[in-house]
N, C-alpha and C positions, 0 to 999 in steps of 0.2 A: 522548608515546607512547600508542598505543591501549591499552596494558596498564593505564592508569589506569581502564579500564572493568572491570578484574578479571574477565576472561572465563575461566571454568573450562576446563581443557584437554580434558577428556573428559566424555562423557555419552551416555546411550542415544540421545538426540536432540540434534542440533546446534541445532534451531530448532523452536519450537512457536507456531502462530498460533491466535488465537481470532477467529472472524468468521462472517458469513453466506456460505453458498454460493449462487450465483445462476446462472441461465443467460441468456445474452445472445442475442437474436435479431438477426441482422445481414443486411439485404437488400442489402448492398454499397453501391454509389453511388446506388442508387435510393431516394428517400424513401419512408417507410412508406405514405403515402397512395396510392402507385402501385405498391407492391411486389407481386410474384407469388410470390416464394420467398425463403427465408431460410437462412443458415447458423446453426448453433447453437454458441455458445462457452460453455464453463463458466468461471465467473469468481467474483470477490469480492475486494475490495481486499486483505484479509488473506490469503486463500487464495493469491492470485497470487504473493505473496512466497515462501510456502512451496513452491509448485510450481516457481518459477524456481530456488530454491536447490537443490531436489532434482534437477530434470531437467537443468539446465545446469551447476550448480556442484557436483553430486554429493555433496550433503550429506544427512544423515538428518533428515527434517523430518516434522512432524505438523500436523494441523488439528483443533481442537475446534469442532464446529458442530452445527446441527440437521439432521436428515435425515428426510424424509417417505417412508414406504414406499409408493411408487406409481411408475409408469414414469418420470416426470421425475426423481424421486429416484434411480432406478436409473441413468439416463443420467448424472447428475451424479457419482454414486458411482463409476461406471466410469472417468470422466475423472480423478477424484482418484487412483484406483489406477494409471491409465496414467502419471500424472506422478510416481508413486513416493512419494506423500505418505501417511503413516499416519493413518487416521481415528480420531477419538474422537467418536462421534456420540451425541446424545440423540435417540432415535427418536420419531417422531410417526406416527400412523395417519391416512390420508386418508379422508374420509367419502364420496368418490366424486362429490361435488357442490361443496361450498364450501371444502374444504381440511381442515386447514391446508396451505399451498402452499409450494413452493420459488419464491422471487421470480423475476420476469422483468424483464430490462432490455432495452429496445428502443433500438437505436442504429444509425442509418445511418452511412455512412462520409463523406458529403459529397463535394465535389470542387471543386478550384480555389477560386473565390470563395464557394462555398456551404459553410458549416461543417457538421460533423456535428451531428445533433440526438439528444439522449438523454432518454428518459422511462422511467418505471417502472410495473410493477404489483406492488406489495408488499402487496397486500390479503391479510389473514389469513396473513401470512408466519410460518412455523414458527420461524425464527431470532428473530423479535421476541418470541416467547413464552418464550425461554430466560430462566431466573431463577437467582439464587444457589442453590447446592445441587444443580444439575443435573449438574455435573461433579465427580468425585472427584479434585480437584487433587493431593491427597497421593499418590494411586495413580499418576496420570498423570505426576507429576514424580519419582516414587520412583527411577526408573532414572538420574536425572540429566538435566537439560535445560540446555543452555548459554545459550540465548537465547529469550525469550518476547516475543510481539508481538501487538498488536491495533491497532484504528484507529477513527477518528471515524465512519465509515459504520456500523459495528456499534453504536457507543455511541449513535447517533442513532435507532436503530430503535424503541426503546420505553423506558419508565421502568425496566424490569428489565434490559435488556441492558447498560446502563452499569454497573449494580451487579455483573453477572457479570464485566465487565472489571476493576473494582476488586478483586473477589475473586481473580481470576486473577493480577493484578499483585502483590498482597500475597503470595500463595502462592508465586509465582515468585521474588520477592525473598528470601523465607525459605529457599527451596530453593537459593539461590546463583546464580540465573540473571541474566543481563543482561536488562533490559526495554526494549522500544521501542514507540513509538506513532506512527502516521502520522495526523496531524490530519485530512487528507482532508475538509475542511469542505464540506458539501453543504447549501446554503441551503434547497433544497426539502425535504430530510429534517428539518432542524431546525425549519422553519416549522410542521410538524405535530407536532413533539415538544417544543413549549414556547417556541420563539423564541430570540432572541439571548442574553438574560440566562441562560436555562436552559442553553443550550449552554456558556457560559463556566463556569458553576457546575459542571455535570456533568463536562466535560472536565477541569476543574481538579482534581477529586477523583481522577481517574485519573492525571493527569500527576504528581501528588505522588510516585508510586511508579515513575517512569520515568527511565531513564538516557539514552535516545537518542530524540530527536524528529525526525520528518520533516514538513516543511510549508513552504509558501511564505509570502511576506509577508502575503497575505490570510488564510491559515490561522492564522498567529500572531496577527493582529489580531482576527479574528472568533472563532477557537476558544479563544484564551487571554485575550482581552480586553487584549492588550498594545498600547499606543499606538505608532503608526508613521507613516510618510509616507502621504499620501493614496493609497489603493490605486488610485484612478481617475486618478492623475497620469500624463498621457500623454507628458509631455515627456522622461521618462527612458527609456532603452533597457531592455527587459525582461531584457537580458543583463547589465546593470550590477548586480553583487552588493552595492553599497555600502548601499542601503536595507535589505536583508536583514541585512547584517552589523551595521548600526546598531541593529537591533532585538534582536539576540542578548543584548546587555548587560541589557536590560530583562527578557527571558525568564529569564535565569539569576538575576537579582535576585529574581524572583518564585518561581522553582523552582531553588534553589541546587544541588540534587543532579544536575541535568541536565549531562551531560558532552559530548554531541554534539548539534548541531542542523544539519540538512542539507536541501537542496532542489534541485530542478532549475530551470534558467533557460531559458525558451523564448520566442523571438520568432516569432510566427506570421505569415509573409508571405502564405501562402495555405494552404488545407487540406492541400496536398501538399508544401509547402515551408516548413520550419522551420529557424531557427538554434537550436542546442541546446548548452547548457552545464550546469554544476552547481557548487554550492558547499557546503562543509561546515565548520563550526566544531568542532574537536576539541580538547578540553582547552586552550582558550584561544588556539588558533591557527587561522587561516582558510586553507583550501585550495580553490583554484578549478580546475576542469577546463578543458581547451581548449574552443574553440567549433567545432562541426561544422555544415556545411550538410546538412540531411537531406531526402531525397526520401521523404515519408511515405506508406506504404501504408495503415496502420491505426494511428491514434495511441493508441487505448485500451490502457492498461496500461504505457505508457512510464515513468510515475512509479514504479509498483511494480517495474518492471525496474531502475530506478536504485537503489531501496531494497535489492533483492536483491543486486546487485553490491557495493554499499557494505557491507552486513552481511557478505557473504562475505569481503571484504577484511579487515574488522576481526576476524572469527572466525578467519581464517587467519593472523593476525599480520602482515599487510602493513602498510606505513607508512600513516598517514592519507591522505597525498597519493595513494598508489597505490590505496587503497580507493575514494577519490572517482572516480578515473579508471576503475576497473573498473565502478562503478555507472553512470557516464556512458556508457561504451562499451556496456554491456549494455542500458541504456535506449534508446540510439540504435538498436541492432540490433533491439530489440523492435518498433520502429515499422515495420520492413520486413516483418513477418509478419502474416498474418490472425490474429484472436483476441487474447485478453488475456494469455496466458501464453507463455513462451519457446519458440522453436524453434532457438535458438542453441546452439553448443557453447562450452565453456570456452576452447578454443583460438582460436575466432573472437573471443571477447571480449578475450582477452589480446592478440591481434594488433592489434585495433582500438585498444585502450587504449594500445598502444605507437606509435600513429600509422600504422596500417596503410593507410588509404585515405581516400576521401571528402573530399579537399581540406581537411585540418584547418588552421585558422588559429590560430597560437599567439600 
């Protein structure tokens, strides 16, 4: 039963995230070197989960983050408000020239045989300057927070951001919240933050305080330093959960307090055609979602969509099996919208989770 997580029944906030807020420039299917215009999406791996839980799943959520007082910050703050997420900001002033800045993510959509390309400008990013003591966790958590969340992207930004994550997880545990961490291993970010060994050491200190882990085989291997099958092994279907399940025993041996480990399973046939499933290990039992064939409009944010639906299911007292299905259904729907955060309704998610459409193969 998911009650083994000891989720408190009530709180001022159902869910609190700690992470960097970013804006993503999206020229659609046109690559950046030929782009003439872009859509702007507000994003952030940790924020996306809070936004999805608020906007689609009607939960009370918050985000602790850095905010720069300049027009890009204003744009981002407006979107945070629009998604119904309560902000807890450490404010920074912009000098008009060099920053500090709200980070920019550049990501075209790709098409067919051409994959999406993602790169960043995180130079002088305000979120990377966050350090322990910047947030009054006692005050933030004082009204009761049921679930606290952060992720590997935030932890990789600087030497101090990982310490903020440790500080938040400890405070959240003391305040009786369930804690979760999305490993979201990003090679490019860790390369400039000390490399592979530093990543395992840093993430390990956060995960000691975590109940729920989200991450695929590669995340578990590179983020936690847990041995597993060769990530590059091409012979196995990406939809086969056995390799992931095999690794969970090693994860729990290393971090015995972890009660849930979950990931999405995705076989990419082309940029716009994916087979999509998910698997979660909850208190010793494995639950696998069905497989759906997706026509993908914009794949960015699908994993955060899965996490949001899974967390909603567990927070709402659904069975673990149902929680996995809700995460899988919401993640699938999220790939049909532009941008990184949800445009789905709870009714649509429930309908799809029950086998609504899209030729589900059971």
